[in-house]
TILOVEX-963675 format. One record per residue: x, y, z of N, C-alpha, C in turn; residue in three letters. Coordinates in pm, whole numbers, padded with zeros to 5 digits, always signed. Last residue first. Layout:
% residues N
XYZXYZXYZALA...
This chain:
% residues 393
-00842+00335-02267-00916+00447-02216-00985+00368-02060LYS-00539+00333-02439-00661+00251-02296-00677+00375-02252VAL-00347+00403-02596-00514+00477-02647-00561+00396-02532LYS-00095+00393-02552-00154+00289-02532-00293+00293-02605LEU-00036+00705-02497+00055+00651-02643-00006+00496-02598ILE-00199+00696-02233-00244+00813-02387-00155+00704-02491LYS-00058+00574-02083-00223+00517-02116-00223+00582-02238VAL+00141+00709-02080+00165+00578-02123-00039+00549-02179LEU+00067+00955-01947+00092+00949-02050+00135+00812-02142LYS+00054+00810-01674-00076+00916-01794-00058+00931-01937SER+00221+00802-01596+00139+00697-01594+00055+00746-01726LEU+00450+00969-01462+00440+00966-01630+00322+00878-01680THR+00423+01044-01221+00400+01149-01347+00367+01131-01489THR+00498+00738-01170+00300+00845-01107+00321+00947-01188GLY+00730+00674-01238+00593+00656-01267+00506+00657-01279GLN+00848+00977-01057+00920+00943-01202+00713+00828-01282VAL+00769+00971-00854+00799+01108-00942+00801+01077-01070LEU+00683+00700-00685+00576+00808-00716+00612+00934-00833LEU+00932+00593-00774+00809+00534-00797+00683+00642-00840SER+01116+00755-00631+01114+00782-00764+00980+00667-00901PHE+01016+00740-00391+01013+00850-00418+01030+00856-00561VAL+01035+00454-00330+00947+00523-00331+00893+00644-00368VAL+01338+00380-00378+01256+00376-00463+01121+00426-00460ASN+01450+00541-00182+01482+00602-00308+01382+00514-00424SER+01345+00423-00009+01279+00585+00033+01315+00608-00126PHE+01505+00193-00016+01338+00203+00016+01313+00323-00042THR+01747+00279+00057+01728+00184-00076+01528+00206-00135MET+01760+00390+00293+01803+00442+00185+01768+00404+00047ALA+01725+00134+00402+01592+00238+00415+01664+00333+00350LEU+01895-00034+00405+01796-00083+00318+01685+00045+00341LEU+02101+00095+00521+02102+00104+00363+01997+00062+00325LEU+02056+00097+00774+02033+00259+00703+02010+00220+00567ASP+01970-00173+00832+01930-00105+00820+01899+00029+00773ARG+02246-00350+00836+02235-00265+00733+02105-00243+00683GLY+02176-00550+01101+02236-00495+01075+02206-00443+00917GLU+01959-00369+01397+01943-00470+01241+02059-00426+01159PHE+01926-00184+01551+02047-00263+01564+02036-00394+01419SER+01699-00054+01485+01805-00017+01434+01939-00107+01536PRO+01439-00291+01396+01501-00209+01483+01642-00205+01461SER+01187-00147+01180+01257-00297+01218+01394-00209+01294VAL+00999+00001+01089+00979-00066+01214+01104-00217+01278SER+01122+00103+00884+01112+00218+00991+01130+00100+01092LEU+01029-00065+00688+01145-00052+00750+01201+00041+00843ILE+00721+00023+00740+00768-00127+00768+00950-00145+00806LEU+00725+00260+00593+00700+00234+00745+00722+00107+00852ALA+00800+00224+00351+00871+00332+00428+00839+00251+00628ILE+00613+00082+00253+00703+00031+00262+00784+00089+00344SER+00404+00250+00308+00393+00128+00364+00507+00062+00393LEU+00399+00451+00110+00408+00492+00234+00447+00346+00348SER+00491+00245-00207+00456+00376-00113+00510+00427+00034GLY+00501+00242-00584+00566+00184-00407+00489+00305-00363LYS+00312+00092-00830+00373+00202-00792+00428+00134-00600LEU+00261-00010-01103+00280-00104-00944+00356-00029-00899GLY+00281+00079-01313+00175+00100-01235+00129+00072-01092GLY+00396-00106-01513+00488+00067-01493+00368+00105-01390TRP+00243-00296-01539+00387-00318-01482+00412-00181-01431ALA-00025-00192-01624-00017-00269-01455+00130-00270-01436ILE+00060-00138-01820+00023-00042-01759+00039-00066-01609ILE+00188-00301-01978+00249-00280-01975+00186-00118-01849PRO-00112-00439-02019+00021-00547-01945+00152-00405-01941LYS-00303-00383-02149-00283-00352-02065-00157-00390-01958TRP-00199-00464-02416-00177-00278-02389-00215-00292-02244ALA-00341-00690-02426-00147-00684-02453-00138-00504-02400GLU-00574-00816-02208-00509-00748-02316-00398-00688-02302PRO-00630-01106-02092-00613-00978-02016-00573-00886-02159VAL-00713-01324-02101-00877-01257-02123-00795-01097-02101THR-00566-01496-02083-00563-01458-02191-00661-01364-02200ARG-00348-01601-01827-00454-01529-01862-00477-01484-01988ASP-00068-01664-01774-00158-01777-01771-00286-01714-01751LEU+00072-01419-01848+00100-01521-01951-00034-01669-01962ALA+00063-01274-01583-00004-01281-01672-00071-01357-01814LEU+00289-01355-01500+00181-01366-01448+00097-01405-01515SER+00438-01239-01693+00492-01388-01613+00366-01426-01638ALA+00446-01003-01665+00388-01066-01814+00409-01213-01773TYR+00501-01001-01376+00343-00921-01505+00314-00982-01542VAL+00771-01023-01357+00633-01084-01276+00534-01058-01315ALA+00865-00832-01542+00891-01037-01531+00753-01065-01542ILE+00826-00607-01404+00789-00621-01546+00775-00796-01613PHE+00932-00621-01219+00753-00602-01180+00771-00665-01294ARG+01189-00636-01236+01151-00768-01182+00998-00746-01131ALA+01293-00381-01344+01266-00523-01435+01167-00697-01337ALA+01228-00244-01102+01141-00228-01220+01180-00344-01337LEU+01394-00328-00926+01286-00360-00903+01210-00357-00981VAL+01676-00281-01054+01651-00445-01047+01466-00455-00974ILE+01669-00012-01072+01661-00121-01199+01603-00219-01173LEU+01695+00017-00796+01545+00065-00903+01591-00007-01031ILE+01935-00058-00731+01809-00114-00669+01612-00109-00766SER+02077+00083-00864+02090-00083-00934+01948-00153-00874GLY+02061+00329-00729+02081+00300-00849+02011+00135-00888GLY+02144+00201-00440+02037+00294-00492+01959+00288-00633ILE+02453+00112-00499+02324+00018-00433+02173+00106-00447GLU+02538+00344-00554+02533+00249-00676+02433+00162-00630PRO+02494+00547-00312+02452+00553-00461+02424+00381-00556TRP+02576+00547-00082+02494+00408-00100+02441+00423-00231LYS+02700+00761-00017+02797+00615-00021+02693+00493-00073ASP+02461+00900+00243+02646+00877+00197+02662+00764+00121VAL+02218+00908+00244+02253+00862+00195+02451+00842+00130PHE+02045+00852+00567+02172+00910+00532+02227+00811+00362ASN+01757+01021+00681+01817+00935+00581+01954+00956+00584ILE+01574+01216+00790+01612+01149+00865+01699+01018+00797ASN+01489+01378+00575+01566+01480+00670+01593+01371+00814SER+01286+01258+00441+01452+01244+00365+01526+01295+00522ILE+01050+01276+00536+01152+01158+00573+01260+01145+00547GLU+00879+01427+00395+00944+01450+00517+01055+01450+00563LEU+00733+01287+00227+00883+01364+00178+00945+01383+00262GLY+00647+01093+00389+00735+01058+00314+00803+01171+00276VAL+00460+01339+00464+00536+01290+00571+00648+01207+00495MET+00314+01391+00226+00375+01461+00241+00430+01398+00352LEU+00135+01106+00229+00190+01200+00094+00270+01304+00140PHE-00004+01147+00458+00103+01032+00412+00223+01051+00331ILE-00184+01350+00405-00080+01389+00529+00046+01236+00495ILE-00315+01207+00191-00271+01365+00200-00140+01403+00291ALA-00473+01017+00346-00354+00998+00180-00291+01182+00201ASN-00647+01169+00521-00493+01052+00563-00411+01051+00399ALA-00786+01308+00367-00693+01313+00478-00579+01281+00531LEU-00904+01082+00171-00834+01227+00116-00747+01228+00204PHE-01034+00895+00349-00924+00861+00284-00861+00950+00229ALA-01202+01087+00492-01083+00988+00598-00992+00973+00501ILE-01382+01107+00262-01295+01236+00305-01197+01189+00426VAL-01485+00911+00233-01407+00954+00119-01275+01065+00115GLU-01601+00780+00461-01437+00742+00466-01412+00805+00276TRP-01836+00991+00442-01747+01008+00568-01632+00924+00489PHE-01925+00889+00183-01875+01011+00174-01767+01052+00273SER-02025+00621+00222-01943+00696+00100-01880+00814+00087ASP-02195+00745+00413-02118+00641+00451-01994+00651+00368MET-02405+00905+00291-02333+00939+00414-02214+00847+00446LYS-02520+00654+00097-02415+00858+00068-02331+00849+00147GLU-02564+00446+00278-02479+00442+00168-02441+00603+00110LEU-02790+00628+00428-02683+00573+00504-02583+00520+00342THR-02959+00691+00206-02908+00791+00323-02796+00750+00335THR-03078+00392+00100-02965+00508+00068-02886+00630+00133ASP-03009+00194+00373-03060+00305+00305-02984+00341+00198SER-02903-00186+00445-02819-00019+00425-02955+00048+00331MET-02891-00447+00480-02898-00360+00565-02870-00202+00574GLY-02841-00587+00239-02971-00607+00332-02964-00542+00433VAL-02671-00446+00077-02757-00521-00011-02885-00536+00119ASN-02416-00379+00231-02511-00277+00161-02680-00323+00108LYS-02375-00626+00353-02434-00534+00410-02478-00446+00307GLY-02237-00745+00094-02350-00804+00108-02446-00687+00242TYR-02049-00550-00032-02141-00593-00126-02253-00655-00015THR-01946-00393+00223-01913-00278+00073-02025-00367+00009GLY-01882-00634+00354-01965-00476+00435-02028-00388+00324LEU-01704-00800+00251-01839-00823+00302-01945-00722+00341ILE-01458-00582+00192-01553-00665+00081-01740-00674+00113LEU-01441-00497+00510-01416-00449+00359-01566-00462+00248GLY-01302-00780+00502-01375-00750+00575-01514-00620+00520ALA-01116-00798+00317-01245-00963+00361-01355-00823+00404PHE-00917-00621+00435-00974-00672+00318-01096-00705+00301VAL-00894-00639+00649-00940-00556+00695-01002-00566+00508VAL-00742-00866+00678-00878-00882+00720-00978-00758+00700ALA-00540-00808+00526-00558-00931+00411-00749-00915+00546ILE-00395-00610+00718-00440-00578+00644-00546-00649+00514VAL-00322-00842+00908-00454-00784+00978-00493-00674+00803GLY-00221-01185+00941-00262-01049+00891-00392-00975+00915SER-00178-01251+01265-00189-01284+01148-00198-01145+01054LEU-00082-01291+01550+00047-01250+01417-00050-01299+01298HIS-00316-01163+01684-00296-01363+01652-00168-01357+01569PHE-00318-00920+01698-00309-00975+01826-00254-01139+01819ALA-00359-00923+01393-00266-00859+01463-00244-00876+01575GLU-00672-00961+01437-00566-01033+01347-00458-01044+01404ALA-00756-00770+01594-00760-00897+01648-00659-00958+01539ILE-00681-00503+01465-00637-00544+01588-00626-00684+01616GLU-00860-00577+01219-00710-00527+01219-00644-00623+01323PHE-01091-00592+01304-01054-00668+01258-00860-00682+01209VAL-01111-00265+01418-01139-00450+01513-01061-00540+01474GLY-01107-00091+01216-01003-00140+01347-01004-00246+01401TYR-01354-00170+01050-01187-00183+00972-01072-00236+01126PHE-01549-00181+01306-01519-00338+01209-01334-00310+01153LEU-01557+00055+01385-01525-00044+01478-01463-00162+01414VAL-01653+00205+01161-01472+00219+01169-01423+00111+01283ILE-01914+00045+01036-01796+00038+01009-01630+00117+01053SER-01975+00199+01292-02024+00062+01352-01848-00024+01214LEU-02008+00487+01264-01913+00432+01325-01906+00280+01351GLY-02240+00422+01062-02087+00474+00997-02025+00437+01115ILE-02436+00380+01175-02364+00251+01098-02268+00259+01019GLU-02446+00569+01328-02435+00432+01392-02338+00332+01313VAL-02571+00731+01109-02434+00735+01241-02374+00658+01287LEU-02753+00643+01017-02658+00591+00944-02536+00626+01037TYR-02973+00407+01113-02929+00501+01134-02786+00550+01120ASN-03138+00137+01179-03145+00261+01018-03096+00380+01081ASP-03081-00183+01216-03025-00016+01259-03068+00030+01097ILE-03042-00444+01149-03145-00428+01262-03141-00267+01262ARG-02868-00468+00910-02960-00462+00920-03045-00444+01006SER-02574-00402+01142-02646-00288+01026-02782-00329+00921THR-02556-00685+01167-02625-00545+01291-02665-00424+01213ILE-02510-00800+00953-02619-00837+01035-02645-00731+01167ARG-02229-00672+00924-02351-00629+00778-02500-00711+00857SER-02132-00735+01128-02168-00613+01129-02266-00550+01000ALA-02054-01004+01082-02130-01025+01197-02209-00795+01134LEU-01969-00990+00819-02071-01095+00752-02130-01015+00975TYR-01724-00886+00865-01793-00871+00768-01918-00876+00810GLY-01563-01129+01053-01635-00978+01136-01717-00915+01044GLY-01558-01275+00909-01624-01292+01024-01687-01164+01088ILE-01403-01205+00693-01558-01262+00686-01641-01281+00816LEU-01173-01178+00884-01236-01042+00791-01354-01117+00780GLY-01089-01396+00951-01131-01266+01099-01180-01193+01007ILE-01032-01558+00753-01174-01608+00809-01220-01509+00914ALA-00793-01435+00640-00889-01395+00563-01053-01425+00651ILE-00610-01509+00855-00635-01329+00824-00797-01345+00762GLY-00591-01742+00795-00692-01676+00928-00704-01589+00904PHE-00497-01722+00551-00580-01782+00594-00711-01750+00664VAL-00260-01557+00628-00304-01540+00486-00508-01596+00524ILE-00112-01744+00828-00129-01545+00854-00237-01568+00744VAL-00111-02003+00675-00156-01966+00801-00235-01823+00825LYS+00065-01968+00463-00042-01993+00469-00178-01951+00580LEU+00301-01881+00602+00276-01812+00545+00118-01838+00515PHE+00371-02115+00735+00327-01987+00759+00272-01884+00700SER+00427-02253+00534+00295-02310+00663+00242-02202+00707LEU+00637-02154+00433+00527-02166+00371+00441-02175+00427ALA+00771-02177+00659+00777-02041+00633+00674-02025+00520GLY+00889-02432+00650+00825-02317+00778+00775-02208+00760SER+01014-02485+00412+00866-02526+00467+00741-02486+00579THR+01208-02314+00396+01098-02322+00312+00963-02361+00366VAL+01357-02475+00676+01304-02354+00666+01183-02285+00555GLY+01369-02721+00567+01287-02745+00662+01228-02588+00665SER+01568-02654+00342+01431-02757+00286+01350-02701+00408VAL+01710-02308+00400+01690-02459+00377+01533-02512+00377SER+01880-02040+00386+01793-02124+00315+01780-02274+00421LEU+01951-01827+00669+01946-01896+00611+01873-02008+00553ALA+01782-01608+00789+01911-01612+00789+01934-01675+00710THR+01491-01492+00863+01569-01570+00814+01668-01564+00780THR+01322-01289+01026+01385-01436+01070+01475-01468+01012VAL+01249-01116+00800+01315-01046+00884+01357-01208+00984LEU+01064-01270+00606+01204-01232+00571+01273-01206+00732ALA+00842-01293+00748+00911-01405+00724+01054-01382+00722ILE+00761-01039+00742+00776-01060+00847+00852-01223+00853LYS+00757-01020+00414+00842-00933+00500+00916-01015+00671PHE+00535-01166+00401+00692-01241+00340+00783-01122+00385LEU+00337-00988+00526+00341-01141+00558+00528-01218+00534VAL+00354-00792+00327+00363-00757+00483+00406-00922+00557VAL+00328-00937+00118+00407-00823+00077+00428-00848+00264ALA+00016-00957+00137+00107-01092+00096+00242-01056+00125VAL-00120-00795+00194-00094-00813+00252-00007-00920+00269GLY-00047-00642-00071-00064-00556+00008-00010-00655+00092ASP-00187-00814-00288-00064-00813-00244+00008-00768-00156ASN-00479-00674-00169-00465-00838-00207-00339-00839-00188ALA-00465-00437-00369-00529-00480-00175-00482-00587-00121LEU-00365-00478-00531-00312-00346-00517-00312-00368-00340SER-00571-00596-00728-00421-00701-00700-00376-00595-00543GLU-00725-00459-00703-00732-00567-00675-00638-00627-00548GLY-00639-00222-00839-00744-00213-00706-00709-00316-00637GLU-00605-00365-01076-00544-00318-01018-00502-00261-00872VAL-00883-00461-01200-00758-00548-01147-00683-00535-01050ILE-01023-00234-01142-01058-00339-01100-00950-00408-01019ILE-00877-00084-01377-00926-00059-01274-00918-00103-01159SER-01018-00315-01562-00848-00234-01576-00838-00222-01425LEU-01253-00247-01574-01207-00392-01540-01045-00386-01504ARG-01336+00036-01648-01348-00040-01529-01271-00164-01467LYS-01020+00227-01835-01140+00098-01821-01139+00043-01677ASN-00957+00545-01574-00927+00401-01709-01062+00300-01703LEU-00880+00775-01456-01042+00731-01534-01045+00637-01633GLY-00645+00866-01294-00661+00894-01464-00835+00817-01539LEU-00761+00918-01064-00751+01026-01127-00743+00997-01290SER-00708+00644-01013-00852+00672-00969-00857+00827-01036LYS-00448+00603-01020-00522+00553-01081-00668+00609-01114PHE-00377+00756-00718-00327+00770-00897-00395+00727-00971ILE-00498+00629-00490-00472+00797-00545-00448+00772-00668SER-00429+00375-00578-00590+00383-00581-00579+00515-00520LEU-00117+00336-00519-00181+00297-00665-00384+00362-00646VAL-00056+00449-00282-00023+00517-00396-00076+00430-00504SER-00240+00287-00119-00273+00376-00091-00216+00458-00234VAL-00089+00037-00159-00271+00055-00274-00271+00216-00191PRO+00144-00043-00348+00145-00022-00248-00040+00075-00248ASP+00243-00361-00457+00249-00252-00497+00139-00197-00358THR+00521-00553-00271+00393-00544-00319+00405-00379-00395ALA+00793-00632-00277+00709-00695-00352+00631-00660-00409ALA+00989-00437-00171+00945-00418-00297+00829-00505-00341MET+01000-00570+00092+00977-00457+00075+00921-00387-00042LEU+01092-00868-00024+00940-00823+00046+00865-00678+00055ALA+01326-00769-00042+01255-00786-00190+01077-00800-00110GLY+01465-00665+00157+01401-00553+00093+01350-00577-00049PHE+01445-00908+00258+01345-00805+00347+01339-00693+00259VAL+01662-01015+00114+01504-01072+00159+01435-01017+00161LEU+01886-00901+00166+01782-00953+00041+01676-00981+00039ALA+01954-00960+00395+01906-00823+00399+01833-00793+00261LYS+01963-01225+00388+01877-01142+00446+01795-01029+00426GLN+02193-01278+00257+02108-01335+00192+01963-01248+00286LEU+02362-00940+00139+02328-01075+00259+02210-01112+00250SER+02439-00745-00149+02354-00752-00035+02356-00932+00008LEU+02587-00746-00412+02633-00812-00306+02587-00800-00170GLY+02441-00695-00605+02456-00551-00490+02523-00622-00432LEU+02410-00943-00770+02452-00799-00841+02532-00711-00728LEU+02305-01132-00611+02417-01196-00649+02484-01033-00687LEU+02118-00990-00408+02166-01094-00407+02322-01119-00456HIS+01964-00868-00611+02046-00820-00511+02142-00883-00430CYS+01869-01128-00749+01922-01019-00784+02015-00898-00732LEU+01701-01229-00519+01823-01337-00596+01928-01175-00630VAL+01480-01062-00439+01576-01139-00350+01683-01179-00427THR+01399-01002-00662+01451-00882-00610+01568-00968-00509ILE+01290-01236-00721+01389-01194-00833+01429-01068-00789LEU+01122-01286-00497+01230-01414-00539+01312-01334-00654LEU+00910-01084-00535+01030-01091-00415+01120-01188-00447PHE+00819-01131-00825+00859-01043-00772+01004-00993-00631THR+00707-01398-00718+00786-01383-00834+00855-01254-00794LEU+00511-01323-00521+00575-01398-00491+00736-01404-00593LEU+00365-01113-00721+00424-01080-00587+00516-01201-00581THR+00233-01317-00919+00327-01189-00918+00406-01160-00841GLY+00125-01491-00774+00239-01577-00853+00301-01432-00903LEU-00094-01331-00575+00039-01413-00532+00123-01464-00630LEU-00129-01069-00720-00144-01069-00601-00099-01219-00543ALA-00162-01186-01023-00129-01045-01009-00060-01106-00839LEU-00340-01397-00983-00208-01436-01071-00134-01317-00994LEU-00621-01278-00830-00515-01349-00776-00341-01406-00830LEU-00653-01076-01066-00625-01067-00894-00539-01090-00836ILE-00731-01301-01265-00615-01195-01332-00544-01133-01158SER-00907-01465-01139-00780-01527-01157-00679-01417-01212ARG-01118-01261-01026-01041-01307-00938-00899-01379-00997LYS-01324-01084-01181-01192-01101-01209-01091-01156-01157ASN-01530-01128-01077-01565-01165-01225-01406-01150-01255GLU-01460-01154-00811-01505-01230-00820-01527-01254-00974LYS-01507-00867-00779-01336-00903-00760-01366-01000-00839VAL-01789-00786-00883-01665-00738-00965-01539-00820-00955GLU-01851-00913-00635-01854-00943-00756-01820-00909-00848HIS-01793-00689-00432-01757-00868-00442-01758-00906-00565PHE-01664-00360-00529-01816-00476-00511-01711-00643-00504HIS-01504-00166-00369-01506-00278-00443-01535-00388-00413LEU-01558+00012-00168-01629+00073-00242-01584-00095-00388LYS-01426-00107+00053-01632-00114+00092-01669-00072-00022LEU-01158-00097-00029-01229-00237-00016-01408-00202-00034ALA-01108+00183+00031-01072+00129-00141-01208-00038-00067ALA-01163+00165+00311-01232+00305+00236-01265+00218+00109ASP-00988-00024+00412-01123-00045+00402-01214+00063+00346GLY-00712+00094+00351-00781-00040+00293-00936-00044+00305ILE-00764+00333+00516-00710+00366+00388-00818+00254+00268LEU-00793+00245+00758-00932+00344+00713-00868+00346+00540ALA-00553+00097+00813-00734+00059+00835-00806+00093+00733SER-00355+00339+00819-00359+00198+00692-00551+00127+00704LEU-00378+00481+01007-00408+00546+00841-00448+00408+00763PHE-00323+00415+01199-00369+00520+01216-00439+00462+01076ILE-00080+00229+01223-00202+00175+01354-00300+00225+01303LEU+00080+00266+01003+00028+00133+00983-00105+00086+01107ILE+00066+00550+01000+00012+00480+00885+00018+00359+00893VAL+00163+00636+01295+00024+00668+01181-00005+00645+01073THR+00360+00477+01351+00250+00438+01427+00109+00498+01285THR+00559+00526+01160+00541+00461+01152+00361+00416+01191GLN+00630+00790+01220+00575+00780+01086+00552+00630+01076PHE+00706+00766+01496+00591+00889+01453+00510+00807+01323VAL+00894+00630+01494+00804+00592+01564+00676+00700+01530HIS+01082+00798+01347+01055+00657+01305+00976+00650+01359ASP+01041+01125+01248+01052+01041+01345+01000+00914+01314SER+00923+01319+01107+00980+01249+01089+01054+01172+01162ALA+00715+01503+01288+00701+01403+01209+00798+01282+01188VAL+00936+01612+01468+00869+01545+01554+00762+01412+01410TYR+01105+01769+01339+01153+01663+01398+01023+01574+01421GLU+00886+01899+01174+00947+01781+01072+01044+01686+01169LYS+00860+02092+01396+00711+01963+01366+00804+01869+01272ILE+01027+02242+01429+01044+02140+01527+00931+02021+01523ASP+01146+02361+01221+01187+02295+01222+01114+02177+01333HIS+00918+02549+01115+00882+02394+01109+00975+02325+01168LEU+01069+02764+01132+00934+02777+01207+00892+02645+01186ALA+01299+02692+01041+01330+02765+01141+01158+02725+01209SER+01345+02547+00775+01249+02671+00798+01237+02636+00950ILE+01608+02426+00543+01620+02464+00672+01520+02587+00703PRO+01471+02224+00298+01535+02351+00306+01520+02372+00459VAL+01394+01925+00300+01545+02004+00289+01604+02100+00382ILE+01153+01882+00395+01270+01828+00414+01363+01915+00425GLY+01068+02062+00194+01030+02140+00367+01131+02004+00416LEU+01097+01918-00050+01166+02035-00025+01141+02113+00138VAL+00989+01671+00009+01081+01714+00000+01185+01798+00020LEU+00747+01717+00052+00794+01732+00155+00897+01703+00159GLY+00653+01887-00235+00664+01936-00124+00717+01898+00003ALA+00689+01613-00356+00755+01710-00360+00847+01822-00251ILE+00469+01491-00209+00583+01426-00198+00716+01497-00259VAL+00242+01661-00361+00261+01649-00164+00439+01567-00147LEU+00237+01566-00637+00307+01714-00548+00316+01706-00434LEU+00206+01290-00582+00312+01357-00665+00366+01525-00581THR-00070+01289-00526-00014+01304-00384+00169+01293-00468PRO-00220+01477-00717-00228+01517-00536-00104+01447-00422TYR-00119+01471-00991-00222+01371-00920-00161+01432-00732PRO-00290+01786-01177-00187+01671-01186-00200+01630-01014GLN-00445+02053-01259-00479+01907-01258-00300+01765-01277LYS-00369+02247-01108-00284+02221-01199-00287+02087-01264ILE-00598+02226-00896-00584+02364-01000-00561+02361-01127LEU-00478+02035-00779-00606+02042-00808-00641+02144-00968HIS-00264+02127-00675-00288+02021-00777-00395+01989-00806ALA-00418+02297-00482-00302+02379-00643-00307+02207-00708ILE-00499+02099-00335-00585+02201-00385-00500+02256-00486TYR-00282+01980-00176-00367+01920-00261-00484+01954-00339ALA-00177+02238-00057-00071+02135-00177-00190+02086-00244ILE-00391+02259+00135-00302+02389+00054-00264+02282-00095ALA-00391+02013+00256-00476+02026+00191-00434+02153+00086VAL-00085+01985+00386-00141+01884+00311-00276+01898+00225ALA-00090+02249+00532-00012+02220+00475-00054+02106+00331ILE-00273+02156+00749-00309+02239+00671-00233+02291+00523ALA-00176+01925+00835-00302+01893+00724-00294+02004+00676THR+00000+02054+00967+00054+01919+00860-00010+01921+00778LEU-00068+02219+01154-00055+02234+01086-00008+02153+00945VAL-00243+01966+01320-00315+02110+01260-00228+02131+01123LEU-00044+01838+01405-00080+01787+01316-00207+01886+01247TRP+00084+02051+01592+00191+02014+01495+00029+01941+01364TYR-00145+02077+01725-00090+02208+01661+00006+02129+01519HIS-00092+01790+01916-00200+01858+01841-00202+01924+01734ILE+00099+01855+02128+00124+01774+01966+00040+01796+01890MET
C-alpha cells in the first residue's frame, strides 16, 4: 500500500504548491480537490480512493499517526511564558467556552432537530472544540496580532483534548441523572489532570536528557519518542493523549530549549517538525475531501442545514459569554475568534471510530462531515476578509 501513500502525497504537495501560487490557504484547496476526486469517477485513482477513504485507514492515520506529530509541533513552538501570560483567556475559551458550546449544541439539536439525547450528546462533543490542525494551518497564513494568535492556538490545543474526553463520556451516556453527571465530571477531571501530569513528566525527562546530549539527530529522535510515547501511555490508561502531548511539547519547547539545546539543534528541530506538520496537514485535508465517497446524504439535508446553524450560533454565544469574564480581550477580536472556530479532521476521525452498530451513526457522520466542509470552505476562506473589515493586524 506504500504506492497509494506516495501518489496521495504527490497530489497533496502539488495542490499545496498551487495554493501558494494563487495565495490561498492550502487546506481549503486540498479539501476542494479531495471532494472533486471523491465525486468524479477516475478509474486510475479508484483503488487509492477506496483504500484512503475507508473508515479504518482514515481514523488510524489521523489519530494514531498524524495527531501527535501535529499537536507536538504546535506545542513545541508555543512558548510556556506566552501561554502563561494569556492563561485566563485560553482557559476561559478552552474550558468554559467548550463546555458551553457542548451544552448548547446538545440541547438545541435535541429540541430543534429531534435527535435522541445520546446522539445529541455525541454530536455536541464532536462540534464542541476547534480543530488544531485546521486552526493552526489557516491562522498562521493570516499573520495576525501575536497575542490573538497565541490565544487562538492555545485554545485550539487545549479544547481539543477537552472535546475528546467529552466525546468518550457522551458515547456511554444514554440518560441524565445526578449520579451520572457526577460520575462524568469526576471522570472528566481524572482524564485531564492525569493527562497533564504524564505530559509534564515526559517533557521534563526529555528536557533533562537533551541537556546531556549535543547531537541534533538524537535530540530530534527523542522528540519523536516523547510525543508518541506520552500519547500512547496516556491512552493506555484511558487518559487524554492529546493533553499529554500538548504539555510535553510546551515543556520541551520552553524548559528543554533553555537547558540543553544548541542553536543548531533548535534550527534543525524546528525545520524537521515544520516539514512533518506540512506533509501531515496536506494529506489529512485531502483525505477529508475524499471521505465524501463513504457518506450517504440522502434525506439528511434538513438535519445537516439545521446543525450548521446551531453549531455557528453556539460557537458565537460561547465565545462572547466566556470572554465577557476577560476584559483584556478587545471587542474586535471576539468575532474573529468565534468565526475562526474551525472544525476539521479530528471530528471526522472520532465519528468514524464509533461502531457501525451505533444507532444514528450515518446521520451523525453526514452532519459532522458537512460541518467540517462548511467550516473549511466558508469560514476558512472568509476569515481573512473579516480580519480586514475589523482592521485587526
